[in-house]
C-alpha positions in Angstrom: 0.0 0.0 0.0 2.8 2.4 1.0 4.7 1.8 -2.3 1.5 2.3 -4.3 0.9 5.6 -2.5 4.5 6.8 -3.2 4.1 5.8 -6.8 0.9 7.8 -7.1 2.5 10.9 -5.6 5.5 10.6 -7.9 3.2 10.3 -10.9 1.1 13.2 -9.8 4.2 15.4 -9.4 5.4 14.3 -12.9 2.1 15.2 -14.4 2.1 18.6 -12.7 5.7 19.3 -14.0 4.5 18.5 -17.5 1.6 20.9 -16.9 -1.1 18.3 -17.7 -3.3 18.8 -14.6 -6.1 21.0 -15.9 -8.5 23.2 -13.9 -12.3 23.3 -14.3 -12.1 25.5 -17.4 -10.0 23.0 -19.2 -7.1 25.4 -19.5 -3.5 24.4 -18.5 -2.9 25.3 -14.8 0.5 26.5 -13.6 1.6 27.6 -10.1 3.2 30.7 -11.6 3.1 32.4 -15.0 5.6 35.1 -15.8 3.9 36.9 -18.7 4.7 39.6 -21.2 8.4 39.5 -20.7 11.4 39.1 -23.0 13.5 36.0 -22.3 17.3 36.1 -22.2 17.8 32.4 -21.6 21.4 32.2 -20.2 22.9 30.6 -23.3 24.0 33.8 -25.2 21.1 33.1 -27.7 19.3 36.2 -28.9 16.4 37.4 -26.7 12.8 36.6 -27.6 9.3 37.3 -26.4 7.8 34.5 -24.4 5.8 33.7 -21.3 7.3 31.3 -18.7 5.1 28.8 -16.9 6.3 27.2 -13.6 4.9 24.2 -11.8 6.4 23.2 -8.5 10.1 23.9 -8.7 10.4 23.6 -12.5 9.9 25.6 -15.6 7.3 23.6 -17.5 6.5 25.9 -20.4 8.1 28.7 -22.4 6.0 30.3 -25.1 2.6 31.8 -25.6 0.6 31.1 -22.4 -2.2 33.6 -23.0 -4.8 30.9 -22.6 -3.2 29.3 -19.5 -4.1 30.0 -15.9 -2.0 30.1 -12.8 -2.3 30.5 -9.1 0.0 33.6 -9.4 0.9 35.8 -12.4 3.9 38.0 -12.6 3.6 40.8 -15.2 7.0 41.2 -16.9 5.9 43.6 -19.6 8.9 45.7 -20.7 11.2 43.5 -18.6 13.8 40.8 -19.0 13.2 37.3 -17.7 16.5 35.6 -17.1 17.9 32.6 -15.2 18.9 33.1 -11.6 22.4 34.5 -11.1 25.3 32.5 -9.6 28.0 34.1 -7.5 31.0 31.8 -7.8 33.1 33.7 -5.3 31.8 35.3 -2.1 32.0 35.2 1.6 28.4 34.5 2.4 29.2 31.4 4.5 28.1 32.8 7.8 25.5 35.2 6.5 23.4 32.4 4.9 22.9 31.1 8.4 22.4 34.6 10.1 20.5 36.5 7.4 18.0 34.4 5.6 16.9 37.0 3.1 20.3 38.5 2.3 18.8 41.3 0.4 22.2 42.7 -0.6 22.5 39.7 -2.9 18.9 38.7 -3.8 18.1 42.2 -4.9 20.9 41.8 -7.5 19.3 38.5 -8.7 21.7 36.1 -7.1 19.9 32.8 -6.5 23.0 30.6 -5.8 26.1 31.3 -3.8 29.2 29.1 -4.0 30.8 28.9 -0.5 34.0 27.9 1.2 36.3 30.0 -1.0 40.0 30.8 -0.6 40.8 27.5 1.1 39.2 28.8 4.3 35.8 28.3 5.9 33.6 26.9 8.6 34.0 23.3 7.5 35.4 20.8 7.6 36.5 21.1 11.2 37.1 18.9 14.2 37.1 19.5 18.0 40.6 20.9 17.8 40.2 23.3 14.9 36.6 24.7 14.9 37.4 27.5 17.4 40.5 28.5 15.5 38.5 28.9 12.3 35.6 30.8 13.9 38.2 33.2 15.5 40.1 33.7 12.3 37.1 34.2 10.0 35.2 36.7 12.3 35.8 39.7 10.0 35.5 37.8 6.7 32.5 35.4 7.1 30.6 36.8 10.1 30.0 34.1 12.6 30.8 34.2 16.4 31.9 31.2 18.4 28.5 31.1 20.1 26.9 30.5 16.7 28.6 27.2 16.1 26.0 24.4 15.8 28.2 21.4 16.0 28.8 20.4 12.4 32.1 19.0 11.4 32.0 17.7 7.8 31.3 20.0 4.8 28.0 18.1 4.2 26.8 18.7 7.7 27.6 22.4 7.4 25.7 22.6 4.1 22.7 20.7 5.5 22.6 23.4 8.2 22.3 26.0 5.5 19.6 24.2 3.5 16.1 25.5 4.1 17.4 28.4 6.3 18.1 30.8 3.4 16.2 32.1 0.4 19.3 31.3 -1.8 20.8 28.0 -3.0 24.3 27.1 -1.8 27.1 25.1 -3.4 30.5 24.4 -1.9 34.2 23.8 -2.4 36.5 21.8 -0.2 38.7 24.5 1.5 42.3 23.2 1.6 43.5 25.0 4.8 40.7 23.5 6.8 41.6 20.0 5.6 45.3 20.5 6.2 44.9 21.9 9.7 42.8 18.9 10.7 45.6 16.5 10.0 48.8 18.6 10.2 47.9 21.5 12.4 48.7 25.1 11.4 52.5 24.8 11.1 54.9 24.9 8.2 56.0 21.2 8.2 54.9 19.4 5.1 52.4 16.5 5.5 53.9 13.1 6.1 52.8 10.4 3.6 50.2 9.2 6.1 48.9 12.7 6.6 48.7 13.3 2.9 46.6 10.1 2.5 44.2 11.4 5.2 44.1 14.8 3.4 43.2 13.2 0.1 40.6 11.0 1.6 38.9 14.0 3.2 39.0 15.9 -0.1 37.5 12.8 -1.8 34.7 12.7 0.8 34.0 16.3 0.0 33.9 15.7 -3.7 31.5 12.7 -3.2 29.3 15.0 -1.1 28.9 17.4 -4.1 31.8 19.9 -4.0 32.8 21.8 -7.1 36.5 21.4 -6.3 39.3 22.2 -4.0 39.7 25.9 -3.1 43.0 27.5 -2.0 44.0 30.9 -0.8 47.8 30.7 -0.8 48.4 33.9 1.0 46.3 32.8 4.0 47.0 30.6 7.0 48.2 27.0 6.9 48.1 26.7 3.1 50.7 29.5 2.8 53.2 26.8 3.8 52.1 24.3 1.2 54.5 23.6 -1.7 53.4 23.2 -5.3 54.0 19.5 -5.0 51.9 19.1 -1.9 49.0 21.0 -3.6 49.3 18.9 -6.7 49.1 15.7 -4.8 46.1 17.0 -2.7 44.3 18.0 -5.9 44.4 14.5 -7.5 41.1 13.4 -6.0 39.5 16.5 -7.6 40.9 15.4 -11.0 39.4 12.0 -10.5 36.0 13.6 -10.3 36.6 16.0 -13.2 36.3 18.9 -10.7 38.1 22.2 -10.5 41.2 23.6 -8.7 39.8 27.0 -7.6 42.6 29.3 -6.4 43.3 32.6 -4.8 46.8 32.2 -6.1 50.1 32.9 -4.3 50.1 36.7 -5.0 53.2 37.3 -2.9 55.1 35.2 -5.4 54.3 37.6 -8.2 51.4 37.4 -10.6 52.9 35.4 -13.5 54.8 33.0 -11.3 51.7 32.5 -9.2 49.6 31.8 -12.3 52.2 29.4 -13.6 52.1 27.5 -10.2 48.3 27.2 -10.4 48.5 26.0 -14.0 51.1 23.3 -13.0 48.9 22.1 -10.1 45.9 21.8 -12.4 47.8 20.1 -15.3 49.6 17.6 -13.1 46.6 16.7 -11.0 44.2 16.4 -13.9 41.9 19.1 -12.6 40.3 22.0 -14.4 41.6 25.4 -13.3 39.6 28.4 -12.1 41.4 31.6 -11.0 39.7 33.6 -8.4 39.4 37.4 -8.7 41.8 37.8 -11.6 42.8 41.3 -12.5 45.9 43.3 -13.3 47.7 44.4 -10.2 51.2 45.6 -9.4 53.8 43.5 -11.2 51.7 42.3 -14.2 49.9 44.3 -16.8 46.6 43.6 -18.5 48.1 42.5 -21.8 50.5 40.1 -20.1 47.7 38.5 -18.2 45.4 38.2 -21.3 48.3 36.5 -23.1 48.8 34.1 -20.2 45.1 33.1 -20.4 45.3 32.4 -24.1 48.3 30.2 -23.6 47.0 28.4 -20.5 43.6 27.5 -22.0 45.4 25.3 -24.4 46.7 23.2 -21.6 43.8 22.8 -19.1 40.1 23.6 -19.0 40.2 27.2 -17.7 38.0 29.9 -16.3 38.2 32.8 -13.9 36.1 35.3 -12.0 36.4 38.9 -10.9 34.1 41.6 -9.6 33.6 44.8 -11.7 35.6 47.1 -9.4 39.4 47.6 -9.2 39.8 48.3 -5.4 39.9 45.1 -3.3 39.1 44.1 0.3 40.5 41.7 2.8 41.6 41.3 6.4 44.3 43.5 7.8 46.0 40.5 9.4 46.9 39.4 5.9 50.1 41.4 6.3 51.3 39.6 9.4 54.4 37.4 9.0 53.5 33.8 8.2 55.3 32.4 11.3 52.8 34.2 13.5 50.2 31.7 12.4 52.2 28.5 12.9 50.4 27.5 16.1 47.0 28.6 14.9 45.0 31.9 15.1 44.3 31.8 18.8 48.0 31.4 19.6 48.8 34.3 17.2 47.3 36.8 19.6 50.1 36.2 22.1 52.8 36.3 19.4 51.7 39.8 18.4 53.5 41.0 21.5 56.9 39.5 20.4 59.7 41.9 19.8 60.0 43.0 16.2 56.5 42.0 15.0 55.4 45.7 14.5 58.6 46.4 12.4 58.0 43.3 10.3 54.4 44.2 9.8 55.5 47.7 8.5 58.1 46.0 6.3 55.3 43.9 4.7 53.3 47.0 4.0 56.3 48.6 2.2 57.3 45.4 0.3 53.8 45.0 -1.1 53.3 48.7 -1.6 50.3 49.1 0.7 49.6 52.9 1.0 47.9 53.7 4.3 46.5 56.8 2.5 44.5 54.5 0.2 43.3 51.8 2.7 40.1 52.3 4.6 39.0 50.5 7.8 35.8 48.8 6.6 34.7 47.0 9.8 35.9 45.9 13.2 33.9 44.2 16.0 34.2 46.5 19.0 32.0 49.4 19.9 34.9 51.3 21.3 36.6 51.5 17.9 33.6 51.5 15.7 34.0 55.3 15.1 37.1 54.5 13.2 35.1 52.6 10.5 35.4 54.5 7.3 38.7 56.2 8.2 41.8 55.7 6.2 44.6 53.8 7.9 46.8 56.9 7.7 44.1 58.8 9.7 43.9 56.1 12.3 47.7 56.0 12.6 47.9 59.7 12.9 45.3 59.7 15.7 47.5 57.4 17.8 50.8 59.3 17.4 52.6 56.0 17.0 54.6 54.5 14.1 52.3 52.8 11.5 53.4 49.2 12.4 53.0 49.7 16.1 49.6 51.4 15.7 48.2 48.8 13.4 49.5 45.8 15.4 47.9 47.4 18.5 44.6 47.7 16.6 44.8 44.0 15.7 45.4 43.2 19.3 42.4 45.3 20.5 40.1 43.8 17.8 41.4 40.2 18.3 42.7 40.2 14.7 39.3 41.0 13.2 39.9 44.2 11.1 38.5 44.3 7.6 40.0 46.8 5.1 39.1 48.2 1.7 42.0 49.0 -0.6 41.1 52.1 -2.6 43.5 51.9 -5.5 43.0 51.8 -9.2 40.4 52.7 -11.8 37.4 50.5 -12.1 37.6 50.7 -15.9 40.8 48.8 -15.7 38.7 45.7 -15.2 36.9 46.0 -18.5 39.1 43.7 -20.6 38.7 40.9 -18.0 34.9 41.3 -17.9 34.8 41.1 -21.7 36.8 37.9 -21.8 35.0 34.7 -22.8 36.5 32.8 -19.9 35.0 35.2 -17.3 32.1 34.6 -15.0 30.8 36.7 -12.0 32.5 36.4 -8.6 31.5 39.3 -6.4 34.0 38.5 -3.6 31.4 40.2 -1.5 32.1 40.6 2.3 29.1 41.7 4.4 29.3 43.4 7.8 26.4 45.1 9.5 27.0 48.8 9.7 30.4 48.6 8.1 32.1 50.8 5.4 32.4 47.7 3.3 33.3 47.3 -0.3 30.3 48.1 -2.5 30.8 44.9 -4.5 28.6 43.1 -1.9 25.6 45.2 -3.0 26.4 46.2 -6.6 28.3 43.6 -8.6 25.6 41.9 -10.7 23.6 45.2 -11.1 26.8 47.0 -12.3 27.5 44.2 -14.9 23.9 44.4 -16.2 23.6 48.2 -16.0 26.6 50.4 -16.6 28.7 47.7 -18.2 26.1 46.9 -20.9 24.1 50.1 -21.1 26.7 52.8 -20.4 30.0 51.3 -21.4 28.9 48.9 -24.2 31.3 46.2 -23.1 29.1 43.4 -24.3 25.5 42.6 -25.1 22.8 42.0 -22.4 22.7 38.3 -23.6 26.5 38.0 -22.9 26.1 39.7 -19.5 23.4 37.2 -18.4 25.5 34.3 -19.6 28.4 35.5 -17.5 26.0 35.7 -14.5 24.3 32.4 -15.0 24.8 29.9 -17.8 28.6 30.0 -17.8 28.8 29.4 -14.1 26.2 26.6 -14.3 28.2 24.9 -17.1 31.5 25.2 -15.5 30.6 24.5 -11.9 28.4 21.5 -12.6 25.0 23.0 -11.8 22.6 20.7 -13.5 19.3 22.2 -14.8 20.2 25.7 -13.6 21.5 28.8 -15.3 19.1 28.6 -18.2 15.5 29.3 -19.1 14.1 26.2 -20.7 11.4 23.6 -20.1 12.6 21.2 -17.4 15.0 23.6 -15.8 14.8 24.5 -12.1 12.7 27.6 -11.7 15.5 30.0 -10.4 14.4 33.1 -12.3 15.2 36.9 -12.2 12.9 39.6 -13.7 14.6 43.0 -14.2 14.2 46.2 -16.2 17.2 46.5 -18.6 16.7 50.3 -18.7 16.9 50.9 -15.0 18.9 48.1 -13.5 21.9 49.7 -11.7 24.2 49.6 -8.7 23.7 52.4 -6.3 26.3 51.4 -3.7 29.4 53.6 -3.5 32.6 53.5 -1.4 31.1 56.3 0.8 27.7 54.7 0.9 28.3 51.0 0.3 25.2 49.5 1.8 22.6 50.7 -0.6 20.5 48.2 -2.5 20.6 47.7 -6.2 17.8 49.0 -8.4 15.8 47.6 -11.2 15.4 43.9 -10.1 11.6 43.5 -9.6 11.1 39.8 -9.0 13.3 36.8 -8.1 12.2 33.2 -7.7 14.2 30.3 -6.2 12.8 26.9 -7.0 9.6 28.4 -8.2 9.1 30.4 -4.9 9.1 34.1 -5.1 11.7 35.7 -2.8 11.7 39.2 -4.2 8.5 40.9 -5.3 8.1 44.5 -6.6 11.8 45.2 -5.9 11.6 44.2 -2.2 12.7 41.0 -0.4 9.7 39.0 0.8 9.5 38.3 4.6 9.0 34.7 5.4 7.5 33.3 8.7 9.9 32.3 11.4 8.7 28.7 11.1 8.7 28.4 7.3 11.3 26.4 5.5 12.9 28.7 3.0 13.5 27.7 -0.7 17.3 27.7 -0.7 18.8 24.3 -1.3 22.1 22.6 -0.9 23.0 22.1 -4.6 25.6 19.5 -5.5 28.0 19.6 -8.4 27.0 17.1 -11.0 30.4 15.8 -12.1 29.3 12.1 -12.4 25.9 12.6 -14.0 24.1 12.2 -10.7 20.9 14.0 -10.1 21.4 17.5 -8.8 18.6 19.4 -7.2 
């Protein structure tokens, strides 16, 4: 009896998805019809006029649905209907648990966030490492130690996210987390036994649906990893056909760092994805574009970047590597060692960090919150101390959690990278309540659709939508997403091509994007009339844990 009941429910769901359940009038009945819009389908194909019918979580019809009926109708007259956008590089890990609506992202049309970037994240962890990671990531990913819910594996973390957010989430395996579980945070290379354990943990992550292995080779633990170590660690990723996704070793120099990434991907059999690629000191645009053309002949290749030149990261990034060898918690005591402040200042000079062009974006204490928005030079001047001493003191006071925005460069310098066919959107957004954060958190997708298409003429709207959806879906293994077609998951964005725009600036960074009227995730509307929809506290939200489909398995 139970099997018969299950079969009947499955058959009913199938018929509903095929839009064959009719109402009393005899017309086809959908849950939602988006009518009167122009479809840009995420494949780079030319736009066309069509209605979109949705049943349950699927698109079940694309065409003329004038005679169909629906429980809900969205009038998209004069607007674009596009697949939901995918942010392949962000720091939403904690915020997807803390802020279910995440309006800064959903009002740009982002329906899927890829998490655990830069080789660092909240999972995998064990009893010895979880506090270290929560402490270290405070200014980057947003969680406090009292918000830990006991997960250890990546899958357990992602299952915590599922149903608690309006967005979908995918994942990487963050290398530093894995390395620290078996080797600690020190500089010693893994023993053969430790490497076997590392590879098995990465394999478990890939089996659980990870896109690939992420690294951030200027950050803790992994900064000590050799090219050979990373190549060996990446071999399970190659077995799955996944990606090596890297914040490369910038302190090595741009081209040497890129060559190292290419070697790791080539020798491990992985695809290569470069995080936030743009011309910085030491390598020009033409040199990087030439490198891309050569490298794509050796490995499957892609990259992301946000449509801004200035960057953003943690101030503790400039601390000497040996400070981290016993972990982030032990690093606090080491900041008091003789010479640390001098070495910090030497790092600033070596990497040409100008305190007149670096702004304090966020810090956790109320006592120092009035410094948010100030330049580092202004903060240093207010202390009357040498720069190294003043900034190390600030790191001590804020328990290493100081976020900075680096206000250097012309945003238009990014244009050639945005135009490149290997490019897809990665906002690298970092959120912080009340902070003077980088505007990329609130504006990246809207800027690409608005000023990059409409004002700068960098590419067509069809190309822009592909860079935001279809390209990421193809490259990151998102089955049935990133496209408007029958049978696809109903992650959909409706926007006005004439008014979509980013409004966030460096002086007012937390202002919402304009021109996105409606967003649906799995057929459920999460944005209506340009505003995020409030859900009841007991409601399960539509965001899902989406697994990369490297082996042809079913992906939700």
